[in-house]
Backbone atoms as SQL, in Angstrom:
CREATE TABLE atoms (id INTEGER PRIMARY KEY, chain TEXT, resi INTEGER, resn TEXT, atom TEXT, x REAL, y REAL, z REAL);
INSERT INTO atoms VALUES
  (1, 'A', 1, 'MET', 'N', 3.197, 4.608, 5.445),
  (2, 'A', 1, 'MET', 'CA', 2.262, 3.682, 5.155),
  (3, 'A', 1, 'MET', 'C', 1.726, 2.896, 6.336),
  (4, 'A', 2, 'MET', 'N', 2.760, 1.843, 6.627),
  (5, 'A', 2, 'MET', 'CA', 2.471, 0.734, 7.348),
  (6, 'A', 2, 'MET', 'C', 2.044, 1.312, 8.426),
  (7, 'A', 3, 'THR', 'N', 2.536, 2.595, 9.168),
  (8, 'A', 3, 'THR', 'CA', 2.479, 3.058, 10.378),
  (9, 'A', 3, 'THR', 'C', 0.937, 3.570, 10.325),
  (10, 'A', 4, 'ALA', 'N', 0.753, 4.156, 9.521),
  (11, 'A', 4, 'ALA', 'CA', -0.541, 4.483, 9.272),
  (12, 'A', 4, 'ALA', 'C', -1.863, 3.476, 9.381),
  (13, 'A', 5, 'LEU', 'N', -1.801, 2.546, 8.698),
  (14, 'A', 5, 'LEU', 'CA', -2.668, 1.137, 8.685),
  (15, 'A', 5, 'LEU', 'C', -2.903, 0.972, 9.962),
  (16, 'A', 6, 'TRP', 'N', -1.657, 0.530, 10.802),
  (17, 'A', 6, 'TRP', 'CA', -1.653, 0.230, 12.245),
  (18, 'A', 6, 'TRP', 'C', -2.579, 0.955, 13.118),
  (19, 'A', 7, 'LEU', 'N', -2.358, 2.511, 12.896),
  (20, 'A', 7, 'LEU', 'CA', -3.133, 3.335, 13.714),
  (21, 'A', 7, 'LEU', 'C', -4.594, 3.226, 13.447),
  (22, 'A', 8, 'VAL', 'N', -4.797, 3.016, 11.985),
  (23, 'A', 8, 'VAL', 'CA', -6.399, 2.673, 11.929),
  (24, 'A', 8, 'VAL', 'C', -6.786, 1.253, 12.453),
  (25, 'A', 9, 'VAL', 'N', -6.090, 0.424, 12.277),
  (26, 'A', 9, 'VAL', 'CA', -6.283, -0.846, 12.862),
  (27, 'A', 9, 'VAL', 'C', -6.485, -0.994, 14.330),
  (28, 'A', 10, 'VAL', 'N', -5.560, -0.041, 15.185),
  (29, 'A', 10, 'VAL', 'CA', -5.601, 0.125, 16.492),
  (30, 'A', 10, 'VAL', 'C', -7.101, 0.812, 16.718),
  (31, 'A', 11, 'SER', 'N', -7.311, 1.963, 16.294),
  (32, 'A', 11, 'SER', 'CA', -8.554, 2.746, 16.397),
  (33, 'A', 11, 'SER', 'C', -9.673, 1.875, 16.315),
  (34, 'A', 12, 'ALA', 'N', -9.704, 0.848, 15.061),
  (35, 'A', 12, 'ALA', 'CA', -10.922, -0.136, 14.847),
  (36, 'A', 12, 'ALA', 'C', -11.008, -1.060, 15.905),
  (37, 'A', 13, 'LEU', 'N', -10.175, -1.265, 16.459),
  (38, 'A', 13, 'LEU', 'CA', -10.424, -2.468, 17.715),
  (39, 'A', 13, 'LEU', 'C', -11.531, -1.755, 18.776),
  (40, 'A', 14, 'GLY', 'N', -11.385, -0.403, 18.972),
  (41, 'A', 14, 'GLY', 'CA', -12.239, 0.104, 19.964),
  (42, 'A', 14, 'GLY', 'C', -13.072, 0.581, 19.344),
  (43, 'A', 15, 'ALA', 'N', -13.809, 0.251, 18.260),
  (44, 'A', 15, 'ALA', 'CA', -14.904, 0.975, 17.614),
  (45, 'A', 15, 'ALA', 'C', -16.207, 0.076, 17.879),
  (46, 'A', 16, 'GLY', 'N', -16.184, -0.997, 18.816),
  (47, 'A', 16, 'GLY', 'CA', -17.192, -1.824, 19.252),
  (48, 'A', 16, 'GLY', 'C', -17.137, -3.007, 19.298),
  (49, 'A', 17, 'ALA', 'N', -18.181, -3.859, 19.743),
  (50, 'A', 17, 'ALA', 'CA', -18.393, -5.206, 19.920),
  (51, 'A', 17, 'ALA', 'C', -18.038, -6.011, 18.954),
  (52, 'A', 18, 'GLN', 'N', -17.233, -7.279, 19.077),
  (53, 'A', 18, 'GLN', 'CA', -16.906, -8.389, 18.224),
  (54, 'A', 18, 'GLN', 'C', -18.344, -8.840, 17.659),
  (55, 'A', 19, 'PRO', 'N', -18.353, -9.138, 16.358),
  (56, 'A', 19, 'PRO', 'CA', -19.751, -10.275, 16.163),
  (57, 'A', 19, 'PRO', 'C', -19.568, -11.437, 16.662),
  (58, 'A', 20, 'PRO', 'N', -20.745, -12.244, 16.760),
  (59, 'A', 20, 'PRO', 'CA', -20.589, -13.545, 17.497),
  (60, 'A', 20, 'PRO', 'C', -19.570, -14.182, 16.523),
  (61, 'A', 21, 'GLY', 'N', -18.625, -15.111, 17.551),
  (62, 'A', 21, 'GLY', 'CA', -17.781, -16.032, 16.710),
  (63, 'A', 21, 'GLY', 'C', -16.291, -15.244, 16.415),
  (64, 'A', 22, 'LYS', 'N', -16.475, -13.765, 16.657),
  (65, 'A', 22, 'LYS', 'CA', -15.149, -13.256, 16.420),
  (66, 'A', 22, 'LYS', 'C', -14.576, -12.712, 17.735),
  (67, 'A', 23, 'THR', 'N', -13.744, -13.335, 18.297),
  (68, 'A', 23, 'THR', 'CA', -13.361, -13.040, 19.736),
  (69, 'A', 23, 'THR', 'C', -11.821, -12.367, 19.847),
  (70, 'A', 24, 'SER', 'N', -11.640, -11.361, 18.796),
  (71, 'A', 24, 'SER', 'CA', -9.800, -11.087, 18.817),
  (72, 'A', 24, 'SER', 'C', -9.913, -10.089, 19.606),
  (73, 'A', 25, 'ASN', 'N', -8.956, -9.858, 20.447),
  (74, 'A', 25, 'ASN', 'CA', -8.329, -8.879, 21.295),
  (75, 'A', 25, 'ASN', 'C', -7.085, -8.253, 21.159),
  (76, 'A', 26, 'MET', 'N', -6.929, -7.147, 21.675),
  (77, 'A', 26, 'MET', 'CA', -5.785, -6.406, 21.356),
  (78, 'A', 26, 'MET', 'C', -4.275, -7.012, 21.335),
  (79, 'A', 27, 'THR', 'N', -4.039, -7.759, 22.651),
  (80, 'A', 27, 'THR', 'CA', -2.901, -8.326, 22.995),
  (81, 'A', 27, 'THR', 'C', -2.770, -9.309, 21.700),
  (82, 'A', 28, 'ASP', 'N', -3.755, -10.338, 21.469),
  (83, 'A', 28, 'ASP', 'CA', -3.718, -11.410, 20.457),
  (84, 'A', 28, 'ASP', 'C', -3.227, -10.593, 19.262),
  (85, 'A', 29, 'ALA', 'N', -3.987, -9.631, 19.108),
  (86, 'A', 29, 'ALA', 'CA', -3.717, -8.738, 17.420),
  (87, 'A', 29, 'ALA', 'C', -2.299, -8.288, 17.221),
  (88, 'A', 30, 'ALA', 'N', -2.033, -7.818, 18.529),
  (89, 'A', 30, 'ALA', 'CA', -0.362, -7.487, 18.306),
  (90, 'A', 30, 'ALA', 'C', 0.598, -8.314, 18.186),
  (91, 'A', 31, 'LEU', 'N', 0.526, -9.368, 18.662),
  (92, 'A', 31, 'LEU', 'CA', 1.119, -10.698, 18.677),
  (93, 'A', 31, 'LEU', 'C', 1.019, -11.440, 17.110),
  (94, 'A', 32, 'GLY', 'N', 0.077, -11.448, 16.943),
  (95, 'A', 32, 'GLY', 'CA', -0.290, -11.530, 15.579),
  (96, 'A', 32, 'GLY', 'C', -0.079, -10.957, 14.501),
  (97, 'A', 33, 'LYS', 'N', 0.168, -9.378, 14.543),
  (98, 'A', 33, 'LYS', 'CA', 1.038, -8.697, 13.750),
  (99, 'A', 33, 'LYS', 'C', 2.395, -9.269, 13.419),
  (100, 'A', 34, 'ARG', 'N', 3.071, -9.541, 14.518),
  (101, 'A', 34, 'ARG', 'CA', 4.472, -9.835, 14.449),
  (102, 'A', 34, 'ARG', 'C', 4.438, -11.449, 13.662),
  (103, 'A', 35, 'LEU', 'N', 3.635, -12.070, 13.972),
  (104, 'A', 35, 'LEU', 'CA', 3.689, -13.367, 13.073),
  (105, 'A', 35, 'LEU', 'C', 3.000, -13.137, 11.792),
  (106, 'A', 36, 'TYR', 'N', 2.213, -12.568, 11.355),
  (107, 'A', 36, 'TYR', 'CA', 1.837, -12.023, 10.160),
  (108, 'A', 36, 'TYR', 'C', 3.174, -11.997, 9.463),
  (109, 'A', 37, 'GLU', 'N', 3.489, -10.552, 9.809),
  (110, 'A', 37, 'GLU', 'CA', 5.064, -9.788, 9.502),
  (111, 'A', 37, 'GLU', 'C', 5.860, -11.122, 8.855),
  (112, 'A', 38, 'ALA', 'N', 5.926, -12.021, 9.828),
  (113, 'A', 38, 'ALA', 'CA', 7.176, -13.029, 9.476),
  (114, 'A', 38, 'ALA', 'C', 6.813, -14.035, 8.773),
  (115, 'A', 39, 'ARG', 'N', 5.304, -14.495, 8.912),
  (116, 'A', 39, 'ARG', 'CA', 5.027, -15.816, 7.952),
  (117, 'A', 39, 'ARG', 'C', 4.106, -15.638, 6.826),
  (118, 'A', 40, 'CYS', 'N', 3.360, -14.247, 6.900),
  (119, 'A', 40, 'CYS', 'CA', 2.295, -14.100, 5.722),
  (120, 'A', 40, 'CYS', 'C', 2.309, -13.222, 4.893),
  (121, 'A', 41, 'GLN', 'N', 3.191, -12.064, 5.338),
  (122, 'A', 41, 'GLN', 'CA', 3.104, -10.777, 4.543),
  (123, 'A', 41, 'GLN', 'C', 4.075, -10.995, 3.096),
  (124, 'A', 42, 'ALA', 'N', 5.031, -11.942, 2.979),
  (125, 'A', 42, 'ALA', 'CA', 5.470, -11.954, 1.741),
  (126, 'A', 42, 'ALA', 'C', 4.448, -12.422, 0.844),
  (127, 'A', 43, 'CYS', 'N', 3.330, -13.190, 1.202),
  (128, 'A', 43, 'CYS', 'CA', 2.688, -13.358, -0.307),
  (129, 'A', 43, 'CYS', 'C', 1.485, -12.431, -0.288),
  (130, 'A', 44, 'HIS', 'N', 0.623, -11.901, 1.004),
  (131, 'A', 44, 'HIS', 'CA', -0.556, -11.451, 1.242),
  (132, 'A', 44, 'HIS', 'C', 0.027, -9.842, 1.296),
  (133, 'A', 45, 'GLY', 'N', 1.320, -9.346, 1.420),
  (134, 'A', 45, 'GLY', 'CA', 1.595, -7.992, 1.608),
  (135, 'A', 45, 'GLY', 'C', 1.132, -7.419, 2.809),
  (136, 'A', 46, 'ALA', 'N', 1.737, -6.477, 3.327),
  (137, 'A', 46, 'ALA', 'CA', 1.564, -5.774, 4.554),
  (138, 'A', 46, 'ALA', 'C', 0.181, -5.235, 4.678),
  (139, 'A', 47, 'ASP', 'N', -0.318, -4.929, 3.893),
  (140, 'A', 47, 'ASP', 'CA', -1.866, -4.652, 4.209),
  (141, 'A', 47, 'ASP', 'C', -2.856, -5.460, 3.958),
  (142, 'A', 48, 'GLY', 'N', -2.246, -6.943, 3.668),
  (143, 'A', 48, 'GLY', 'CA', -3.033, -8.007, 3.657),
  (144, 'A', 48, 'GLY', 'C', -4.138, -8.428, 2.306),
  (145, 'A', 49, 'LYS', 'N', -3.838, -7.572, 1.315),
  (146, 'A', 49, 'LYS', 'CA', -4.324, -7.466, 0.116),
  (147, 'A', 49, 'LYS', 'C', -3.391, -7.974, -0.929),
  (148, 'A', 50, 'GLY', 'N', -2.306, -8.647, -0.815),
  (149, 'A', 50, 'GLY', 'CA', -1.833, -9.147, -1.739),
  (150, 'A', 50, 'GLY', 'C', -1.289, -8.422, -3.056),
  (151, 'A', 51, 'SER', 'N', -0.981, -9.079, -4.071),
  (152, 'A', 51, 'SER', 'CA', -0.491, -8.038, -5.074),
  (153, 'A', 51, 'SER', 'C', -0.277, -8.821, -6.427),
  (154, 'A', 52, 'ALA', 'N', -0.888, -8.096, -7.702),
  (155, 'A', 52, 'ALA', 'CA', -0.937, -8.744, -8.901),
  (156, 'A', 52, 'ALA', 'C', 0.354, -9.227, -9.422),
  (157, 'A', 53, 'ALA', 'N', 1.230, -8.777, -9.027),
  (158, 'A', 53, 'ALA', 'CA', 2.767, -9.289, -9.506),
  (159, 'A', 53, 'ALA', 'C', 3.111, -10.470, -9.054),
  (160, 'A', 54, 'PHE', 'N', 2.500, -10.627, -7.426),
  (161, 'A', 54, 'PHE', 'CA', 2.821, -12.053, -6.839),
  (162, 'A', 54, 'PHE', 'C', 2.030, -13.237, -7.234),
  (163, 'A', 55, 'ALA', 'N', 0.830, -12.851, -7.355),
  (164, 'A', 55, 'ALA', 'CA', -0.490, -13.663, -7.545),
  (165, 'A', 55, 'ALA', 'C', 0.226, -14.058, -9.213),
  (166, 'A', 56, 'LYS', 'N', 0.552, -13.275, -10.070),
  (167, 'A', 56, 'LYS', 'CA', 0.918, -14.136, -11.031),
  (168, 'A', 56, 'LYS', 'C', 2.187, -14.909, -11.037),
  (169, 'A', 57, 'ASP', 'N', 3.030, -14.510, -10.221),
  (170, 'A', 57, 'ASP', 'CA', 4.357, -15.542, -10.018),
  (171, 'A', 57, 'ASP', 'C', 3.990, -16.687, -9.526),
  (172, 'A', 58, 'VAL', 'N', 3.119, -16.466, -8.598),
  (173, 'A', 58, 'VAL', 'CA', 2.604, -18.079, -7.910),
  (174, 'A', 58, 'VAL', 'C', 1.611, -18.660, -8.658),
  (175, 'A', 59, 'GLY', 'N', 0.868, -18.231, -9.894),
  (176, 'A', 59, 'GLY', 'CA', -0.164, -18.909, -10.511),
  (177, 'A', 59, 'GLY', 'C', -1.552, -18.918, -9.670),
  (178, 'A', 60, 'ALA', 'N', -1.379, -17.648, -8.918),
  (179, 'A', 60, 'ALA', 'CA', -2.830, -17.552, -8.191),
  (180, 'A', 60, 'ALA', 'C', -3.723, -17.281, -9.171),
  (181, 'A', 61, 'TYR', 'N', -4.947, -17.696, -9.171),
  (182, 'A', 61, 'TYR', 'CA', -6.354, -17.060, -9.912),
  (183, 'A', 61, 'TYR', 'C', -6.138, -15.800, -10.359),
  (184, 'A', 62, 'SER', 'N', -6.161, -14.881, -9.163),
  (185, 'A', 62, 'SER', 'CA', -6.226, -13.448, -9.118),
  (186, 'A', 62, 'SER', 'C', -5.650, -12.768, -7.907),
  (187, 'A', 63, 'PRO', 'N', -5.536, -11.678, -8.084),
  (188, 'A', 63, 'PRO', 'CA', -4.682, -10.847, -6.692),
  (189, 'A', 63, 'PRO', 'C', -5.865, -11.068, -5.728),
  (190, 'A', 64, 'ASP', 'N', -7.185, -11.265, -5.904),
  (191, 'A', 64, 'ASP', 'CA', -8.291, -11.166, -5.297),
  (192, 'A', 64, 'ASP', 'C', -7.859, -12.524, -3.961),
  (193, 'A', 65, 'SER', 'N', -7.517, -13.500, -4.923),
  (194, 'A', 65, 'SER', 'CA', -7.452, -14.504, -4.122),
  (195, 'A', 65, 'SER', 'C', -6.237, -14.551, -2.848),
  (196, 'A', 66, 'LEU', 'N', -5.201, -13.618, -2.933),
  (197, 'A', 66, 'LEU', 'CA', -4.469, -13.323, -1.864),
  (198, 'A', 66, 'LEU', 'C', -4.898, -12.474, -1.130),
  (199, 'A', 67, 'ASP', 'N', -6.029, -11.676, -1.241),
  (200, 'A', 67, 'ASP', 'CA', -6.762, -10.672, -0.269),
  (201, 'A', 67, 'ASP', 'C', -7.541, -11.245, 0.776),
  (202, 'A', 68, 'LEU', 'N', -6.565, -10.931, 1.927),
  (203, 'A', 68, 'LEU', 'CA', -7.204, -11.410, 3.350),
  (204, 'A', 68, 'LEU', 'C', -8.532, -10.451, 4.027),
  (205, 'A', 69, 'THR', 'N', -8.506, -9.257, 3.207),
  (206, 'A', 69, 'THR', 'CA', -9.389, -8.347, 3.837),
  (207, 'A', 69, 'THR', 'C', -10.733, -8.351, 3.343),
  (208, 'A', 70, 'LYS', 'N', -11.193, -9.180, 2.266),
  (209, 'A', 70, 'LYS', 'CA', -12.387, -9.473, 1.468),
  (210, 'A', 70, 'LYS', 'C', -13.323, -10.104, 2.415),
  (211, 'A', 71, 'PRO', 'N', -14.789, -9.929, 2.125),
  (212, 'A', 71, 'PRO', 'CA', -15.730, -10.520, 2.930),
  (213, 'A', 71, 'PRO', 'C', -15.659, -12.299, 2.983),
  (214, 'A', 72, 'ARG', 'N', -14.958, -12.537, 1.759),
  (215, 'A', 72, 'ARG', 'CA', -15.050, -14.096, 1.867),
  (216, 'A', 72, 'ARG', 'C', -14.177, -14.889, 2.974),
  (217, 'A', 73, 'VAL', 'N', -13.099, -13.911, 3.083),
  (218, 'A', 73, 'VAL', 'CA', -12.089, -14.471, 4.203),
  (219, 'A', 73, 'VAL', 'C', -12.730, -13.732, 5.666),
  (220, 'A', 74, 'GLN', 'N', -13.342, -12.565, 5.583),
  (221, 'A', 74, 'GLN', 'CA', -13.439, -12.005, 6.920),
  (222, 'A', 74, 'GLN', 'C', -14.888, -12.526, 7.751),
  (223, 'A', 75, 'GLU', 'N', -15.420, -13.383, 6.399),
  (224, 'A', 75, 'GLU', 'CA', -16.601, -13.822, 7.025),
  (225, 'A', 75, 'GLU', 'C', -16.586, -15.234, 7.861),
  (226, 'A', 76, 'LEU', 'N', -15.514, -15.603, 7.617),
  (227, 'A', 76, 'LEU', 'CA', -14.848, -16.648, 8.486),
  (228, 'A', 76, 'LEU', 'C', -14.854, -16.795, 9.983),
  (229, 'A', 77, 'ASP', 'N', -15.581, -17.839, 10.740),
  (230, 'A', 77, 'ASP', 'CA', -15.743, -17.195, 12.228),
  (231, 'A', 77, 'ASP', 'C', -14.021, -17.361, 12.471),
  (232, 'A', 78, 'ASP', 'N', -13.672, -17.241, 13.682),
  (233, 'A', 78, 'ASP', 'CA', -12.078, -17.526, 14.079),
  (234, 'A', 78, 'ASP', 'C', -11.513, -18.756, 14.149),
  (235, 'A', 79, 'ALA', 'N', -12.468, -19.526, 14.697),
  (236, 'A', 79, 'ALA', 'CA', -11.681, -20.954, 14.264),
  (237, 'A', 79, 'ALA', 'C', -11.492, -21.675, 12.801),
  (238, 'A', 80, 'ALA', 'N', -12.816, -21.277, 12.010),
  (239, 'A', 80, 'ALA', 'CA', -12.466, -21.436, 10.677),
  (240, 'A', 80, 'ALA', 'C', -11.161, -21.014, 9.810),
  (241, 'A', 81, 'LEU', 'N', -10.868, -19.439, 10.272),
  (242, 'A', 81, 'LEU', 'CA', -9.922, -18.642, 9.889),
  (243, 'A', 81, 'LEU', 'C', -8.456, -19.784, 10.255),
  (244, 'A', 82, 'ALA', 'N', -8.675, -19.871, 11.622),
  (245, 'A', 82, 'ALA', 'CA', -7.449, -20.210, 11.922),
  (246, 'A', 82, 'ALA', 'C', -6.848, -22.060, 11.375),
  (247, 'A', 83, 'ARG', 'N', -8.339, -22.557, 11.187),
  (248, 'A', 83, 'ARG', 'CA', -7.900, -23.810, 10.468),
  (249, 'A', 83, 'ARG', 'C', -7.372, -23.624, 9.086),
  (250, 'A', 84, 'ARG', 'N', -8.119, -22.629, 8.508),
  (251, 'A', 84, 'ARG', 'CA', -7.411, -22.564, 7.008),
  (252, 'A', 84, 'ARG', 'C', -6.092, -21.902, 7.094),
  (253, 'A', 85, 'ILE', 'N', -5.408, -21.405, 7.813),
  (254, 'A', 85, 'ILE', 'CA', -3.861, -21.233, 7.919),
  (255, 'A', 85, 'ILE', 'C', -3.220, -22.276, 8.208),
  (256, 'A', 86, 'GLU', 'N', -3.636, -22.950, 9.053),
  (257, 'A', 86, 'GLU', 'CA', -3.027, -24.299, 9.282),
  (258, 'A', 86, 'GLU', 'C', -3.309, -25.099, 8.436),
  (259, 'A', 87, 'ALA', 'N', -4.454, -25.535, 7.663),
  (260, 'A', 87, 'ALA', 'CA', -4.304, -26.146, 6.808),
  (261, 'A', 87, 'ALA', 'C', -4.210, -25.988, 5.359),
  (262, 'A', 88, 'GLY', 'N', -3.878, -24.644, 4.996),
  (263, 'A', 88, 'GLY', 'CA', -3.847, -24.107, 3.745),
  (264, 'A', 88, 'GLY', 'C', -4.721, -23.953, 2.774),
  (265, 'A', 89, 'HIS', 'N', -4.819, -23.533, 1.954),
  (266, 'A', 89, 'HIS', 'CA', -6.042, -23.320, 1.035),
  (267, 'A', 89, 'HIS', 'C', -5.759, -22.932, -0.175),
  (268, 'A', 90, 'GLY', 'N', -6.337, -23.301, -1.549),
  (269, 'A', 90, 'GLY', 'CA', -5.343, -23.233, -2.622),
  (270, 'A', 90, 'GLY', 'C', -4.300, -23.541, -2.792),
  (271, 'A', 91, 'LYS', 'N', -3.393, -22.511, -3.353),
  (272, 'A', 91, 'LYS', 'CA', -1.962, -22.823, -3.495),
  (273, 'A', 91, 'LYS', 'C', -1.463, -22.538, -2.432),
  (274, 'A', 92, 'MET', 'N', -2.025, -21.735, -1.351),
  (275, 'A', 92, 'MET', 'CA', -1.470, -21.770, -0.200),
  (276, 'A', 92, 'MET', 'C', -0.729, -22.862, 0.885),
  (277, 'A', 93, 'LYS', 'N', 0.249, -22.940, 1.194),
  (278, 'A', 93, 'LYS', 'CA', 0.691, -24.392, 1.704),
  (279, 'A', 93, 'LYS', 'C', 0.497, -23.836, 3.247),
  (280, 'A', 94, 'GLY', 'N', -0.280, -24.976, 4.321),
  (281, 'A', 94, 'GLY', 'CA', -0.716, -24.649, 5.797),
  (282, 'A', 94, 'GLY', 'C', 0.600, -24.581, 6.635),
  (283, 'A', 95, 'PHE', 'N', 0.365, -24.413, 7.606),
  (284, 'A', 95, 'PHE', 'CA', 1.318, -24.141, 8.749),
  (285, 'A', 95, 'PHE', 'C', 1.202, -25.182, 9.647),
  (286, 'A', 96, 'HIS', 'N', 0.798, -26.440, 9.560),
  (287, 'A', 96, 'HIS', 'CA', 0.275, -27.513, 10.233),
  (288, 'A', 96, 'HIS', 'C', 1.684, -27.696, 10.974),
  (289, 'A', 97, 'GLY', 'N', 1.711, -27.683, 12.113),
  (290, 'A', 97, 'GLY', 'CA', 2.992, -28.211, 13.028),
  (291, 'A', 97, 'GLY', 'C', 3.962, -27.240, 12.944),
  (292, 'A', 98, 'LYS', 'N', 4.061, -26.318, 12.448),
  (293, 'A', 98, 'LYS', 'CA', 4.484, -24.931, 12.650),
  (294, 'A', 98, 'LYS', 'C', 4.575, -23.919, 13.050),
  (295, 'A', 99, 'LEU', 'N', 2.944, -23.572, 13.671),
  (296, 'A', 99, 'LEU', 'CA', 2.419, -22.892, 14.422),
  (297, 'A', 99, 'LEU', 'C', 1.765, -23.564, 15.350),
  (298, 'A', 100, 'SER', 'N', 1.452, -22.783, 16.566),
  (299, 'A', 100, 'SER', 'CA', 0.506, -23.313, 17.473),
  (300, 'A', 100, 'SER', 'C', -0.901, -22.901, 17.243),
  (301, 'A', 101, 'SER', 'N', -1.719, -23.565, 18.189),
  (302, 'A', 101, 'SER', 'CA', -2.899, -23.053, 18.015),
  (303, 'A', 101, 'SER', 'C', -2.911, -21.785, 18.409),
  (304, 'A', 102, 'LYS', 'N', -2.313, -21.223, 19.585),
  (305, 'A', 102, 'LYS', 'CA', -2.641, -19.746, 20.258),
  (306, 'A', 102, 'LYS', 'C', -1.731, -18.977, 19.047),
  (307, 'A', 103, 'GLU', 'N', -0.686, -19.155, 18.155),
  (308, 'A', 103, 'GLU', 'CA', -0.317, -18.521, 17.036),
  (309, 'A', 103, 'GLU', 'C', -1.141, -18.298, 16.265),
  (310, 'A', 104, 'LEU', 'N', -2.110, -19.296, 15.580),
  (311, 'A', 104, 'LEU', 'CA', -2.783, -19.355, 14.953),
  (312, 'A', 104, 'LEU', 'C', -4.133, -18.404, 14.933),
  (313, 'A', 105, 'ALA', 'N', -4.526, -18.431, 16.352),
  (314, 'A', 105, 'ALA', 'CA', -5.694, -17.399, 16.832),
  (315, 'A', 105, 'ALA', 'C', -4.900, -16.025, 16.943),
  (316, 'A', 106, 'GLN', 'N', -3.848, -16.053, 17.187),
  (317, 'A', 106, 'GLN', 'CA', -3.140, -14.355, 17.112),
  (318, 'A', 106, 'GLN', 'C', -3.179, -13.981, 15.738),
  (319, 'A', 107, 'ILE', 'N', -2.795, -14.718, 14.642),
  (320, 'A', 107, 'ILE', 'CA', -2.892, -14.274, 13.155),
  (321, 'A', 107, 'ILE', 'C', -4.271, -14.147, 12.774),
  (322, 'A', 108, 'ALA', 'N', -5.084, -14.993, 13.125),
  (323, 'A', 108, 'ALA', 'CA', -6.370, -14.509, 12.954),
  (324, 'A', 108, 'ALA', 'C', -7.118, -13.194, 13.692),
  (325, 'A', 109, 'ALA', 'N', -6.467, -12.734, 15.143),
  (326, 'A', 109, 'ALA', 'CA', -7.095, -11.803, 15.533),
  (327, 'A', 109, 'ALA', 'C', -6.472, -10.429, 14.715),
  (328, 'A', 110, 'TYR', 'N', -5.303, -10.773, 14.160),
  (329, 'A', 110, 'TYR', 'CA', -4.615, -9.661, 13.443),
  (330, 'A', 110, 'TYR', 'C', -5.581, -9.431, 11.954),
  (331, 'A', 111, 'LEU', 'N', -5.694, -10.625, 11.562),
  (332, 'A', 111, 'LEU', 'CA', -6.655, -10.294, 10.266),
  (333, 'A', 111, 'LEU', 'C', -7.841, -9.928, 10.562),
  (334, 'A', 112, 'ARG', 'N', -8.539, -10.022, 11.559),
  (335, 'A', 112, 'ARG', 'CA', -9.570, -9.199, 11.977),
  (336, 'A', 112, 'ARG', 'C', -9.490, -7.594, 11.702),
  (337, 'A', 113, 'LEU', 'N', -8.196, -7.255, 12.476),
  (338, 'A', 113, 'LEU', 'CA', -8.047, -5.690, 12.412),
  (339, 'A', 113, 'LEU', 'C', -7.624, -5.242, 11.203),
  (340, 'A', 114, 'ILE', 'N', -7.057, -5.907, 10.113),
  (341, 'A', 114, 'ILE', 'CA', -6.860, -5.310, 9.072),
  (342, 'A', 114, 'ILE', 'C', -8.076, -5.414, 7.881),
  (343, 'A', 115, 'GLY', 'N', -9.001, -6.199, 8.379),
  (344, 'A', 115, 'GLY', 'CA', -10.517, -6.337, 7.539),
  (345, 'A', 115, 'GLY', 'C', -11.458, -5.396, 7.967),
  (346, 'A', 116, 'ARG', 'N', -11.157, -4.877, 9.246),
  (347, 'A', 116, 'ARG', 'CA', -11.870, -3.784, 9.661),
  (348, 'A', 116, 'ARG', 'C', -11.365, -2.696, 9.119),
  (349, 'A', 117, 'ALA', 'N', -9.976, -2.120, 9.164),
  (350, 'A', 117, 'ALA', 'CA', -9.119, -1.244, 8.528),
  (351, 'A', 117, 'ALA', 'C', -9.612, -0.990, 7.111),
  (352, 'A', 118, 'ARG', 'N', -9.974, -2.040, 6.570),
  (353, 'A', 118, 'ARG', 'CA', -10.750, -2.034, 5.176),
  (354, 'A', 118, 'ARG', 'C', -11.997, -1.345, 4.963),
  (355, 'A', 119, 'ALA', 'N', -12.570, -2.061, 5.746),
  (356, 'A', 119, 'ALA', 'CA', -14.115, -1.808, 5.990),
  (357, 'A', 119, 'ALA', 'C', -14.313, -0.502, 6.324),
  (358, 'A', 120, 'GLY', 'N', -13.421, -0.008, 7.416),
  (359, 'A', 120, 'GLY', 'CA', -13.518, 1.722, 7.714),
  (360, 'A', 120, 'GLY', 'C', -13.143, 2.697, 6.708),
  (361, 'A', 121, 'GLY', 'N', -12.210, 2.277, 5.991),
  (362, 'A', 121, 'GLY', 'CA', -11.790, 3.165, 4.620),
  (363, 'A', 121, 'GLY', 'C', -12.821, 2.977, 3.716),
  (364, 'A', 122, 'ALA', 'N', -13.430, 1.849, 3.214),
  (365, 'A', 122, 'ALA', 'CA', -14.359, 1.618, 2.273),
  (366, 'A', 122, 'ALA', 'C', -15.791, 2.909, 3.040),
  (367, 'A', 123, 'ALA', 'N', -16.005, 2.745, 4.063),
  (368, 'A', 123, 'ALA', 'CA', -16.964, 3.647, 4.624),
  (369, 'A', 123, 'ALA', 'C', -17.180, 5.024, 4.448),
  (370, 'A', 124, 'ARG', 'N', -15.624, 5.222, 4.785),
  (371, 'A', 124, 'ARG', 'CA', -15.173, 6.629, 4.603),
  (372, 'A', 124, 'ARG', 'C', -15.215, 7.139, 3.132),
  (373, 'A', 125, 'ALA', 'N', -15.095, 6.225, 2.427),
  (374, 'A', 125, 'ALA', 'CA', -14.741, 6.652, 0.840),
  (375, 'A', 125, 'ALA', 'C', -16.105, 6.969, 0.122),
  (376, 'A', 126, 'GLY', 'N', -17.223, 6.232, 1.064),
  (377, 'A', 126, 'GLY', 'CA', -18.387, 6.335, 0.211),
  (378, 'A', 126, 'GLY', 'C', -19.362, 7.694, 1.038),
  (379, 'A', 127, 'ARG', 'N', -18.521, 8.192, 1.923),
  (380, 'A', 127, 'ARG', 'CA', -19.326, 9.549, 2.459),
  (381, 'A', 127, 'ARG', 'C', -19.398, 10.514, 1.376);
């Protein structure tokens, strides 16, 4: 399943130009995937969507609050997304002093790809 998601993610990168403020590239995304798996996946899941069971365990408002593929996260520009990872948000503790600015940018690049994978899947489902 994760391999299939990564193939969708890789193909989504080549699908067109980045919107303004979204400067992710393949190298950063590949490195960001590794960082995501080590630092973020336990809470946000392999697909970035979180889970109801984990949300309940940590007292999150809803599984949606853990979903990094939602427009409320994807609409942030790269700098704002990196700041949110660094500072934390809601019940999420930040990574200030634990990740470099380059590593924060790499995670943001990977989050763009999983967001595009979700958007591509939604577009295909609507056909």
